[in-house]
N, C-alpha and C positions, 0 to 999 in steps of 0.2 A: 458546607454541606457534608453530612456524614455518609459513609459507605452504606450503613443500615438504611438511611433515607433513600439512597439511590436504588438499593435492592427493593425496598418497599414500593417505590414509585415505578418499578419495572424498567429502570434505565440501564441496569447492568445485569449481567448473567451470561454464562456460556451459551445458553440457548438463544440469546438475542444476537450473537455475533454473526455478521455476514461473512461468508467465505471470501477469501482473497482470490481475484482472478488468476488463473495459471499463466496465461500469456496475455497480459493487458496490452491493448493497442493504444490507449490514451490514459494518462494520469494527470490530475490537477495537483499542483504542489503549492500550498499556502505557506509562505515564509517571508522573512524580510529580504529585501533585495536592494543593493548587493549585500551578500554576507558570505562568510566562510562556509556556513552550513549549506547554502545553496550551491556554491562552487563545488563542494565535496559531493553533493547529491548528483549534480550534472555530470561530473567526471565519472562517478561510479555507474550512473545510468548508461553512459556511452560505452564503458568497458563491459558491462554485463549484458545489456539488451538494447542496442541502439535503434531497434525497430519501433519502440514505444514512443509515441508523441507525448511530450511533456508540456502541459499548460502551466506556466509560471504565473502565479497570482501573488503579487507583492502585498503583504499585510504588515501592520505594526505588530510587534510581538511583546510590547510592553508600553506602559504609559497611559495617560488620560485619554479616553475615547477609543482605545484599542478594541475593547469588547464590542462597542457599537459598530465600528468599522468592520470587524471580522463577521459579525452577524449579518451585516448588509452584503458583504462579499459572498457569504454562504448562500444567502437568499438568491442573489444574482446567479451564482453558479447552478444552483438547483433548478431555477427557472429556465436556464439555458442548457441543461444537461442533454436533452435530446439533440440539440444542435452541435454542442461541443463533443458529445459522445465519450466523455471520460468514464472510466469504469471503477475508479477509486480516487480517494483524496488522501494526500499526505499533509498533515499539519506538523510543521517542524520549526524548531527554534534551537539554536546552539546553546552552549552552556552559559552559566551565569550563577549568581547566588540565588538562594531560594526565593527571595523577594522578587526577583526578576521573572519568576515563573508563576507568580500569583494570579496573573491574568487567566491562566489555564485551570484555575480552581474556581472560576466564576460560575455560579450556579446556572444563571440564565444562558450563558454561552454553552455550558456543558449539556444542558437540556436540548439545545438546538443541535449540537454535535451528535447526541444520541439518536436523533430522529432522521439522520441523513439516509437517503435511499441507496447509497453506494457505500462500500466498505471504507472505513476511516482508519488510517494508520498514523499513529502519533510517534514522533521522534523529538521529544522535548527535553532539552537539557542534557545532562550526563547520565551515565548508566544507573546511578543510584537515586536519581530524581524520580519522583512519582507525583503526578498531578491528578486531579479529578478528571480532566480530559483523557488521560491515559486509561482511567477506569471505564469510561463510557465508550472508548474506541473499540473497534473490532479487532485491532491488533496493536499492541504497544511495543515499539522498538526502543532500544536503549539510547540511541542517538539518531540524528537526522540521516546519517549515512546508512545506519542499520535499517531505517525505514524504507529506503529505496531498495536495499538488498532484499527485504522481506517481500516486496512487491514484484520485483523483476527477476525472471529466471536467469540463470547463468548461461551465456551462449556456449561456453565450453562444455558444460554438462549436457545441454540440448544437442550439441553436435555429437558428443559421445553416444547419447541415446539413439540418435538417428543412425549412426554407424552400426550400433548393436542391432537395431531393427532391420537394417539392410542385410546384415549377416544372417539373421534368422530367416528373412525372406528368401535369400539365396539358398540357405540350407533346406528350407521347406520345398522350394522349387526343385532342387536337385533330387531330394528324396522322392517327390511326386513323379518326376520323370523316370527315375529308376524303377519305381513301382509299376508305372504304366508300361515301361519296356519289358519288365519281367512278365507282366500279364500277357503282352503280345507274344513273347517267346513261348509261353506255355500254351497259348491258344493254338 
């Protein structure tokens, strides 16, 4: 399928991309299990934002029947989204040769991915790999680990932001008290 066809059919375009949640409470991760990609994503998630629940959904990432299985898994996830309460989906696969990624160029699968009601983040292959699934995704990450980084905030950055807000609140409170004291003294 060509990029022009995807544009023509309204499956890709910046105006179609769903925004990523700022502080997701639950994410569904579709990848092979066990795998190095999954292990790296789990480790990174624990380091960055351990408050987010991760629903690990094992899928085949290549081979005969993989497309059908992934489509069934997606349908099941979407049908149970209100129960599971996930706010985004990561579709990930570690590296390999270009032929190993051909599953993610499948037109029928990519059309289903484009219709997801929650943001889709892809982390397929290596940095220079690009698939049709990456084009229809709401966010393309260069690797599976980069996909989890794109979705989860950094707890260190969040802590620094909270400290900064606390300082501003203290400064504002102190200023307000000084102003009120000055008004009382002048009264």
